[in-house]
N, C-alpha and C positions, 0 to 999 in steps of 0.2 A: 617889537620883537626882537628876543637877544640872542645875543650869536653866540652860541655855546661851543663854536670849535674857531679860537681865533688865534693866530701865530702872532708871538712873541720872539721877533730875537730869530728868528728861521726854525723855530723850539714851538711845537704843539700845546697850548692850554687849554684844558679845560675849565670854563665860569658855569659854576653852577653857584645859580641870584638862589638866594636866600630870602622869604616871603615869612619865616618865621615871627609869629604876633604872638602876644605873653600879656596876659591882662588876671592883675592879683581878682580871683574867685574866692567872699567870705565861705567857711564852711561852721555846722556846726554837726559833732558827735552824737550821735544819740545813742550809741552803742561805744562807751570808751576803750573795747577791745579791738574795732577793726583799725586797721593803719588812718593816715590819710590819704587821701586820693593823692596817689603820681604816676606816672608816666611811666614804664619797665625801660622803653628806651626809649633816647632822644631819635625826633625824628617821630612816633608815633604817634597818629593823628586823635586815641582814644586813652583816656587812664582808665585804672580796674577800678571796677566794683566788684565788691568780697564779698560774701554773704554771710549775713551774722549772726545767725544758727546756723545747726546742722539739722538737715532735711531728707530724706528718701521719697523721692517721687517714682510712683509705681506708674506703671503700662495705661497707658491714657488717662493720664494724671495732670492737671494745670494747677499747679503750687503758683503763688505769692512769696516771692523770698524778699525779707530787710535786708538793704544794702550799711544800716546804722549812721549814714550820710543824711544829709539835710545841707542846700544849697544855697545862696544868698546871689541869685543872676540879676545883673542889671536890665533895666529894662531891654524887649527890645531883643533877646537872645533868649536861646532854650539850650537844654543837654538834650543828647540822642542818646536813648539805651540801645545797643547794638549786642549782636549777638559775638563771641569767640570762635574767630575759625577750627581753634585746638578741640573744643566741648561739641561744634556740633558736626565735625569729622570722623573722629571720635565713638560719641556713645550719639546716642536718639532722643540727646537732649536738646528742645532748640528755644530760646531767648525770643520773646517775642518782640518788634521794635516796637518804641516807647517813648513817648516826649516829656519830657520835667520844663513845664509852663517858668518864665520869671516872678509870676506870682506865686510860685508855690513855694512856702516855707517847710512841707513838713519833709521826712525820712521817705530817700527815694528806695521803690522797690522792684525789681524785675521778677516779671513775670516769665515763668519758661514753663514748655510742655512737656512729659514722654509720649513721644510719638510711637513707642513701640504698643506691637499689641498684646494682650493677655493672652496669654496658655493655658489651655483647656485641655482634662482628662475624662473623658465617655468613664462612668461608675456602673457599673453594669448590674449591681445588685440595687444601688436606686433608679437607675435610667435616667440620670442625670450626668448636664458637665458640672465640671470643679474645677477650676481653679487654681493650677499648678504653682509651688510653694518652692524655695529653698533658702538657705540660712547667704547660700550668696551673691553678693551687688553688685554691678558695675561701677567705679570712680571713676571720676572727670578726666584719668587719664585711658580708659577705653578697657582696662583689667578689672580682674573678677574678685574682690576679697571675703570671708569671711567676718558673720557681725553676727550677737547674741540670736535672732531671734528669728524668726521666718516669714518671709516676706514676697510678693507675687514672683516669681517667674519675669524678669523684665526691668527690676525697678534698679534704681539709682541714688546711687546718694551723696549729696550733696555737703562734705563739711565745712563746719563753719571755717572761718579766714582763707576758704580759696576763691581765688580770682572766674568770678561765674557771668559779669558781660566787662561792655568796655562804656564810658560815658565821654560822649562827641560834643565841645561847647560851640556850636551854632548862631551865628546872628540871623534875625527873621527880617523877611521883611513883609509888611503889611499892604493887601491890596486895596485900594477906595473904589469899589464896583457902583459901575455906572452902566444902567442897560439904554442897551442899545439896539433897533434894531437890527442892524444890517454887521454884521464884524468885517473886518477885510480879506480879502482875495489871498489862498496863497499858491503855490503848484497845487502842497500837498489836498487843502483843501477838506470834505467832510472825512474823505480815506480814514476808515479806522483800523482794527483789527488783524496785520498780516499785508498791509496794503506795499510796506517799503521789503517782503520779502520776509522770508525765513533767516 
């Protein structure tokens, strides 16, 4: 256990252990327009994935966005594709958690959902519902802007080069599964959902 508050010569010093490890990861750009994978700030867990093309994600739509990057991971590693909190907090775009396995050499892609609901209006002449559309879309900053065509209300534009997700490199422990008749006992046992309180 680290003592983070040590006194040296009567002065309180704050000790910050540095557990940072760095591994050289080979990568290939499948789209030369995208930047090298990089960490925005020192101490960030995830490096940036950017969109390698411009897309409009309509309400209720799920699309796969290419990143223009392929990784050469070591055996026993994975890259986790995770959302960016800024996008999740400002828009209805949700990045699906994904895994890039160590034996995959193809372009990494990000699955995104637009969880906004389509808006409809009732057309009394045809007695039918018509989906509302507009030439305004939301961008990843949560702001509205005009485009040169009509799209369903609630659509979000993701532009080429914008940061859409983050990748976190992890080591993976593999299990050797052994079937037994009984499992070891614990205080919790088989108590499941909500058993420790809300």
